[in-house]
C-alpha positions in Angstrom: 21.1 16.8 30.9 18.2 17.4 33.5 16.0 20.3 33.8 13.3 21.1 36.3 10.5 23.1 34.8 8.7 25.0 37.6 5.1 26.3 37.1 4.3 28.9 39.9 1.0 29.6 41.3 0.7 32.8 39.4 1.2 30.9 36.1 4.7 31.9 35.2 7.4 29.3 34.5 10.9 29.0 35.5 13.6 26.5 34.7 16.2 25.1 37.0 19.1 22.9 36.0 19.5 19.7 37.7 22.9 18.0 37.9 23.3 14.3 38.2 25.5 12.9 41.0 26.2 9.3 40.4 22.9 7.7 39.4 20.9 10.4 41.3 19.1 13.4 40.2 18.3 15.8 43.0 16.6 19.2 43.3 17.2 20.6 46.8 14.1 22.0 48.5 16.1 25.1 49.6 16.6 26.0 45.9 12.8 26.1 45.3 11.0 29.5 45.3 7.8 30.0 47.1 4.3 29.3 45.7 5.2 26.6 43.2 2.2 24.8 41.6 4.1 21.8 40.2 7.6 20.9 39.0 8.2 18.9 35.9 11.3 16.8 36.3 12.6 16.6 32.6 15.4 14.1 31.6 15.9 14.5 28.0 17.8 11.1 28.0 14.4 9.5 28.4 13.1 11.1 25.1 12.9 8.2 22.5 12.1 8.4 18.8 8.9 6.8 17.4 9.9 3.5 15.7 12.7 2.6 18.1 12.5 -0.9 19.4 11.4 -0.9 23.1 8.8 0.6 25.5 8.1 2.7 28.3 6.3 1.2 31.5 4.1 3.0 33.9 3.6 1.0 37.0 -0.2 1.6 37.3 -2.3 2.9 34.6 -4.9 4.3 37.1 -5.5 4.0 40.8 -5.6 0.3 41.6 -4.6 -0.5 38.0 -1.8 -2.7 36.9 1.3 -1.7 34.9 1.2 -0.8 31.2 3.6 -0.9 28.4 3.7 2.1 26.0 5.3 0.8 22.8 7.2 3.4 20.5 4.8 3.0 17.7 4.2 5.8 15.3 1.0 7.5 16.3 -0.6 11.0 16.6 0.4 13.6 19.2 -1.1 12.8 22.5 -0.4 13.0 26.1 -1.6 11.2 29.2 -1.5 11.7 33.0 -1.1 8.7 35.2 -2.2 10.1 38.5 -1.4 7.3 40.8 1.7 5.0 40.9 1.4 1.9 43.2 5.4 1.8 43.1 7.4 5.1 42.7 9.0 4.0 39.6 9.0 4.2 35.7 10.9 2.5 33.1 12.3 2.7 29.5 13.5 -0.1 27.3 15.4 1.1 24.2 17.1 -1.6 22.0 19.2 -3.9 24.1 19.4 -1.5 27.1 17.1 -0.2 29.7 16.7 2.3 32.5 14.6 1.9 35.6 13.9 5.2 37.4 12.9 5.2 41.0 11.5 8.3 42.7 13.1 8.4 46.1 12.5 12.1 47.2 8.8 13.0 47.7 7.7 9.7 46.2 4.0 10.3 47.1 3.6 13.8 45.6 3.8 13.2 41.9 2.1 12.1 38.8 3.7 10.6 35.6 3.2 12.3 32.3 3.7 10.2 29.2 3.1 11.4 25.6 4.4 11.5 21.9 4.9 14.9 20.2 6.3 15.1 16.6 7.5 11.7 16.6 9.3 11.9 20.1 8.1 9.9 23.1 8.5 11.4 26.6 8.0 10.2 30.2 8.6 12.1 33.3 7.3 12.8 36.9 5.4 15.9 37.7 5.7 16.8 41.3 2.4 18.6 42.7 3.1 21.2 45.4 -0.1 23.2 45.0 1.5 26.2 46.6 2.9 24.3 49.6 6.7 24.2 50.5 8.4 21.0 49.5 8.5 18.6 52.5 12.0 17.1 51.3 14.5 17.2 48.4 13.1 16.0 45.1 15.1 13.1 43.9 15.0 10.3 41.3 17.5 7.5 41.0 18.5 5.8 37.7 19.5 2.2 37.3 20.9 1.2 34.0 20.0 -2.4 32.9 21.6 -4.6 30.2 21.6 -8.1 28.9 18.8 -10.3 30.2 17.9 -7.5 32.6 17.1 -5.0 29.9 13.3 -5.8 29.9 10.4 -5.0 32.3 10.9 -8.3 34.1 14.5 -7.2 34.7 13.4 -3.9 36.0 10.9 -5.6 38.4 13.7 -7.9 39.7 16.0 -4.7 40.1 13.4 -2.7 42.0 12.7 -5.8 44.2 16.4 -6.0 45.0 16.5 -2.2 45.8 13.5 -2.6 48.2 15.2 -5.6 50.0 18.5 -3.9 50.2 17.2 -0.7 51.8 15.1 -2.8 54.3 11.8 -1.5 52.9 10.5 -5.1 53.2 11.6 -8.6 53.8 10.9 -12.1 52.3 7.9 -13.9 53.5 10.0 -17.0 53.9 12.1 -15.2 56.5 9.2 -13.1 58.1 7.3 -16.3 59.0 10.0 -17.3 61.4 9.0 -14.2 63.6 5.3 -14.1 62.4 4.2 -17.6 61.7 0.6 -16.6 61.0 1.7 -14.7 57.8 3.3 -17.8 56.4 0.5 -20.1 57.5 -2.1 -17.9 55.7 -0.2 -18.3 52.4 -1.1 -22.0 52.4 -4.8 -21.9 51.8 -7.7 -19.7 50.8 -8.7 -16.5 52.3 -12.5 -16.7 53.3 -14.2 -13.5 54.0 -17.6 -13.7 55.6 -19.8 -10.6 55.4 -22.2 -11.1 58.3 -24.3 -7.8 58.5 -24.6 -4.3 57.0 -26.8 -1.3 56.6 -28.0 0.1 53.2 -25.2 1.3 51.0 -25.2 4.1 49.9 -26.8 5.3 53.1 -30.2 7.0 53.0 -29.1 9.0 56.1 -25.7 10.6 55.7 -25.3 11.9 59.2 -26.8 9.1 61.4 -27.8 9.1 65.1 -29.1 6.2 67.1 -32.5 7.5 66.6 -32.2 7.8 62.6 -29.8 4.7 62.0 -31.0 2.7 59.1 -32.0 -1.1 59.9 -29.3 -3.6 59.9 -29.5 -6.5 57.5 -28.3 -9.8 58.9 -26.9 -12.2 56.4 -25.1 -14.7 58.4 -25.3 -15.0 62.2 -22.3 -16.2 64.3 -24.2 -19.7 64.8 -24.3 -19.9 60.9 -20.7 -18.7 60.8 -19.9 -21.8 62.7 -21.7 -23.9 60.1 -19.5 -22.6 57.4 -16.4 -23.4 59.3 -17.6 -26.9 60.2 -18.2 -27.6 56.5 -14.7 -26.6 55.5 -13.5 -29.0 58.2 -16.0 -31.8 57.2 -14.6 -31.5 53.6 -11.1 -32.0 54.7 -9.8 -28.3 53.7 -6.7 -28.3 55.9 -5.6 -24.6 55.5 -7.8 -21.7 55.4 -8.2 -18.3 57.0 -11.5 -16.9 57.9 -12.0 -13.1 57.9 -15.2 -11.8 59.6 -16.6 -8.6 58.0 -19.4 -6.8 59.9 -19.1 -8.5 63.4 -18.8 -5.1 64.9 -21.7 -2.9 66.1 -24.2 -2.1 63.3 -22.2 -4.4 60.9 -19.9 -3.6 58.1 -19.0 0.1 58.2 -21.6 0.4 60.9 -20.1 2.9 63.4 -16.4 3.2 62.9 -14.2 3.8 64.7 -16.6 2.2 67.2 -16.4 -1.6 67.1 -18.2 -2.6 70.3 -20.6 -3.9 71.5 -20.3 -6.8 69.2 -23.4 -6.6 67.1 -26.2 -8.3 69.1 -28.4 -9.3 66.2 -25.5 -11.7 65.2 -25.4 -13.3 68.6 -23.2 -11.0 70.7 -19.8 -11.2 72.1 -20.0 -14.7 73.6 -21.2 -16.3 70.2 -18.4 -14.4 68.5 -15.8 -16.0 70.8 -17.4 -19.3 70.2 -16.8 -19.0 66.5 -13.2 -18.0 67.1 -12.6 -21.1 69.3 -14.2 -23.4 66.8 -11.9 -22.1 64.0 -8.8 -22.3 66.2 -9.6 -25.8 67.3 -9.8 -26.9 63.7 -6.4 -25.4 63.0 -7.7 -22.5 61.0 -6.6 -18.8 61.2 -9.5 -16.4 62.0 -9.2 -12.7 61.9 -11.3 -9.5 61.9 -12.0 -6.7 59.5 -11.8 -3.3 61.1 -11.2 0.2 59.8 -9.1 3.2 61.0 -9.3 5.3 58.0 -13.0 6.1 57.9 -15.0 7.7 60.8 -18.7 8.2 61.2 -20.6 10.8 63.4 -22.8 8.2 64.9 -19.8 6.6 66.7 -19.4 7.1 70.4 -15.6 7.5 69.8 -16.2 10.1 67.0 -14.1 13.1 67.8 -13.7 15.9 64.9 -10.3 16.7 66.6 -9.0 13.4 65.3 -9.9 14.0 61.7 -7.8 14.8 58.7 -8.0 18.5 57.8 -7.6 20.0 54.4 -5.8 23.3 53.5 -9.1 25.3 54.1 -9.5 23.7 57.7 -12.5 21.4 56.6 -12.5 17.8 57.4 -11.7 15.6 54.4 -14.8 13.6 53.4 -14.7 10.1 52.3 -17.4 7.8 50.7 -20.9 7.3 51.5 -21.1 3.9 53.3 -23.1 2.0 55.9 -22.4 4.3 58.6 -23.4 7.3 56.4 -21.0 10.1 55.1 -17.5 9.1 56.2 -14.8 11.5 57.5 -11.2 10.6 57.2 -9.2 10.2 60.2 -5.8 11.7 60.5 -3.4 8.6 60.4 -1.4 9.8 63.4 -4.5 10.4 65.6 -6.1 7.1 64.5 -2.9 5.3 65.7 -2.6 7.2 68.8 -6.2 7.5 69.8 -7.7 4.0 68.7 -5.2 1.5 67.3 -3.8 0.2 70.6 -7.2 -0.2 72.1 -8.6 -2.0 69.0 -5.6 -4.4 68.7 -5.8 -5.3 72.4 -9.4 -6.0 72.0 -8.8 -8.3 69.0 -6.2 -10.3 71.1 -8.6 -10.4 74.0 -11.3 -12.1 71.8 -8.8 -14.6 70.6 -8.4 -13.6 66.9 -5.3 -15.0 65.3 -4.4 -14.4 61.7 -4.0 -11.6 59.2 -6.0 -8.8 60.8 -7.6 -6.7 58.0 -7.5 -2.8 58.2 -9.7 -1.7 55.4 -8.6 0.9 52.7 -5.1 1.5 54.2 -3.1 0.5 51.2 -5.5 1.4 48.4 -5.8 5.1 48.8 -2.9 7.4 48.6 -1.7 9.0 52.0 -3.1 12.5 52.2 -1.5 15.6 53.9 -3.1 16.7 57.2 -3.4 20.5 57.6 -4.6 20.5 61.2 -2.0 22.6 63.0 -2.2 20.3 66.1 -1.2 17.2 64.0 0.1 18.3 60.7 1.4 15.5 58.3 3.2 15.5 55.1 2.1 12.6 52.7 5.3 10.6 53.7 4.4 11.2 57.4 0.9 10.1 56.9 2.2 6.9 55.2 4.4 6.3 58.1 1.4 6.4 60.5 -0.7 4.1 58.3 2.3 1.6 58.4 2.6 1.9 62.2 -1.0 0.8 62.6 -0.6 -2.2 60.2 2.7 -3.2 62.1 0.8 -3.1 65.4 -1.9 -5.4 64.0 0.9 -7.9 62.9 2.6 -7.7 66.2 -0.7 -8.1 68.1 -2.6 -10.8 66.3 0.0 -12.4 63.8 -0.1 -10.5 60.5 -1.7 -7.6 58.8 -3.6 -7.1 55.5 -5.4 -4.4 53.6 -7.1 -3.7 50.5 -4.7 -2.5 47.7 -1.2 -2.6 46.2 0.3 0.9 47.1 3.7 -0.1 48.4 4.6 3.0 50.7 3.9 0.5 53.6 4.9 -2.7 52.1 7.1 -3.7 55.0 4.2 -3.6 57.3 1.8 -5.5 55.1 1.4 -9.3 54.7 -1.7 -9.6 52.5 -3.3 -7.7 49.7 -7.1 -8.2 49.1 -6.6 -7.2 45.4 -3.4 -6.0 43.7 -5.4 -4.4 40.9 -9.0 -3.5 40.6 -10.2 -4.7 37.2 -8.4 -6.7 34.5 -9.4 -4.1 31.8 -9.3 -1.0 34.0 -11.9 1.5 34.6 -11.4 3.7 31.7 -9.7 3.6 28.3 -6.0 4.6 28.2 -5.0 5.4 24.6 -1.4 5.2 25.1 -1.3 1.7 26.7 -0.6 -1.1 24.3 -0.7 -4.0 27.0 -1.0 -4.7 30.7 1.8 -6.6 32.4 2.2 -8.1 36.0 5.0 -5.8 37.0 3.8 -5.5 40.6 3.6 -9.3 41.0 7.2 -9.9 39.9 8.4 -7.3 42.5 6.4 -8.5 45.5 5.5 -12.1 45.1 7.3 -14.0 47.8 7.2 -10.8 49.9 3.4 -10.7 50.4 0.5 -12.9 49.5 -2.4 -11.6 47.7 -5.5 -12.1 45.4 -4.9 -10.6 42.0 -8.0 -8.5 41.4 -11.8 -8.0 42.0 -12.6 -10.4 39.1 -10.8 -13.2 40.8 -12.8 -12.8 43.9 -14.9 -16.0 44.1 -13.2 -17.4 41.1 -13.7 -21.0 42.6 -17.5 -20.7 41.9 -17.4 -18.3 38.9 -18.4 -19.7 35.4 -15.4 -18.0 33.8 -12.8 -20.7 34.5 -10.0 -18.5 33.2 -10.2 -16.2 36.4 -9.0 -18.8 38.8 -6.2 -19.7 36.5 -5.1 -16.1 36.1 -5.0 -15.8 39.8 -2.6 -18.5 40.0 -0.6 -17.6 37.0 0.0 -14.0 38.6 1.0 -15.7 41.9 -2.3 -15.1 43.6 -3.9 -17.0 46.6 -7.5 -18.0 46.2 -10.1 -15.7 47.7 -13.7 -16.7 48.6 -16.1 -14.2 49.8 -19.6 -15.0 51.3 -21.9 -12.0 50.4 -19.3 -10.0 48.2 -22.3 -8.2 47.0 -24.0 -5.8 49.4 -24.4 -2.4 47.7 -28.0 -1.2 47.4 -26.9 0.5 44.1 -26.2 -2.7 42.5 -22.7 -1.8 41.5 -21.0 -5.0 42.6 -17.3 -4.5 41.9 -16.4 -8.1 42.9 -18.8 -9.7 40.4 -22.4 -10.9 40.2 -21.6 -14.7 41.1 -21.5 -14.8 44.8 -21.4 -17.1 47.8 -24.3 -17.1 50.3 -25.8 -18.9 53.1 -29.0 -20.7 52.0 -29.4 -24.3 52.4 -26.9 -27.0 54.0 -27.0 -28.6 50.4 -26.0 -25.4 48.8 -23.2 -24.7 51.4 -21.7 -28.2 50.9 -21.8 -27.7 47.3 -20.1 -24.2 47.3 -17.5 -25.5 49.7 -16.8 -28.4 47.5 -16.0 -26.1 44.8 -13.8 -24.1 47.2 -12.0 -27.3 48.1 -11.3 -28.3 44.4 -9.7 -24.7 43.8 -7.7 -25.3 47.1 -6.5 -28.8 46.0 -5.1 -27.2 42.8 -3.6 -24.4 44.6 -1.9 -26.7 47.2 0.2 -28.2 44.4 1.9 -24.9 44.0 1.5 -23.2 47.4 5.1 -23.7 48.3 5.9 -21.1 45.7 4.2 -18.5 47.8 7.6 -18.3 49.5 9.7 -17.9 46.4 10.4 -14.8 44.3 8.8 -14.9 40.8 11.6 -14.0 38.4 10.2 -14.2 34.9 6.8 -14.1 33.2 6.4 -14.3 29.5 3.8 -15.2 26.9 5.3 -18.2 25.2 2.5 -18.4 22.5 -0.9 -17.0 22.2 -2.8 -17.7 25.4 0.2 -19.7 26.9 2.2 -18.1 29.7 5.4 -19.4 31.3 6.2 -18.3 34.8 9.7 -18.9 36.3 10.5 -18.7 40.1 13.7 -18.1 41.7 14.0 -21.7 42.9 13.9 -22.9 39.2 10.4 -23.9 39.3 8.4 -23.3 35.9 4.8 -23.2 35.6 3.2 -23.1 32.2 -0.4 -21.9 31.9 -2.8 -22.6 29.0 -5.7 -20.1 28.8 -7.0 -21.7 25.5 -9.8 -24.1 25.5 -7.7 -26.7 23.6 -4.5 -28.6 24.5 -1.3 -27.0 23.5 2.4 -28.1 23.4 5.1 -25.9 24.9 8.7 -26.6 25.5 8.1 -30.2 24.7 5.2 -30.5 27.3 1.4 -30.9 26.7 -0.8 -28.7 28.6 -4.5 -29.4 28.7 -7.1 -26.6 27.9 -7.6 -24.1 30.8 -5.0 -25.7 33.0 -1.3 -25.6 34.0 1.6 -27.8 34.6 4.7 -27.5 36.9 7.9 -28.4 35.2 
């Protein structure tokens, strides 16, 4: 049985029966009354008694968090809301069977509710309407899994197949035939170079040209050439350089404005020289831009292009280099700015994974402007169109996070999760698992988390190993630290531009990381089919082509499946 429990805006509660058709539970939008606050979609067949072997899985324990298992242990009554799912799914394993649930109707408009009450565990989606009419029918599809698939790894494989079957994404090995830059990028490290920025958070929320804070120059275009020269001198064959803060007033300087190229860095001619040098060495080189945030200092600032909330006000974003940001409506961003920006990227000579900041790390929002209203699904569509345009224009597209609403338009994810241990305690979560990585490895390439940024130079050697174990591509970042507040979410150990000797030493460590990665870089084009902890601190990863990697996170040598693996290392079987 299935019940939809509606909580109306006046606080009253009403139940509607939901009947199953095949594997689908659907509640038609025409059957919903007006002024619904939220709808709990309650399948009683998901309820599970404490003590039952098995678990629930939620796909992300918080925004930009990784998947979590909830074991059916006996514990006190409690409930938890998981407000953001990077994939629209949830899962239950019970004994030797399992069920994967995929939210196919209104997949961007719900939170997951998990809890245990009087010895019974429950898990269901709560669709948030806040008084708005439903944009589409609410629907959840259920896939029964058995045998070797009755586990979270099997659920990840099944969801991947679901995505491929419906054309939501395509394998990287196929896509590189049409977009070779996407495949080439997967063969070496991503190297982000932050060139210039203003104070963050900004001391001037609404900047003008007269009140704009000073620009800090960390690396000029000429120094950027020196970095690229050093990579070439040390024989790093494959690398992609992404220039951050090349635009007017540096990183987050005056978006959506990009031009003129920041004069303090050397100007447009010097930028073109950097691009030519990288391309002559055979490297990819791309730009970091932003079509989500907008600042009032911009010449292209237009309040009519912004995303409006229900009360008609502009939705505000964070406080960054350009001041207090205002969110652009994704449709207007695409229609008004994207084509002009991408044409400029092509004119400058960029070729690689163009990076559009924030696009895939924040949930798409509704736009209430009557001139360009958007549902969340429509908002997601326009973000995807902008990413697709970047790919079509300069070779490939990338963004910041792992939300999969635009996965078919995305080639690279800067970090699939934010931090390994999360941002806050989640009392129901018993362990984290790389669910997303089993789904999307071989479809996009990625760095695993903020912690693994600059892993090549960090003292914790486990971070680089973890990035490889979870299928990641190495990421180095010159001046990852830039916040005046000191809250450096990518870590304290950083790359900079000081002396030639220090640059050579740092690139040498990046090369060592690259040489280890290139022994398995061919697996960037294979699906990851299994991931298990074979022994404490020892993980076995199986790929669809039959390759097996065994990772040892212990300091001492271990033996696994008849193989000896040294401390803090891995082998390919």
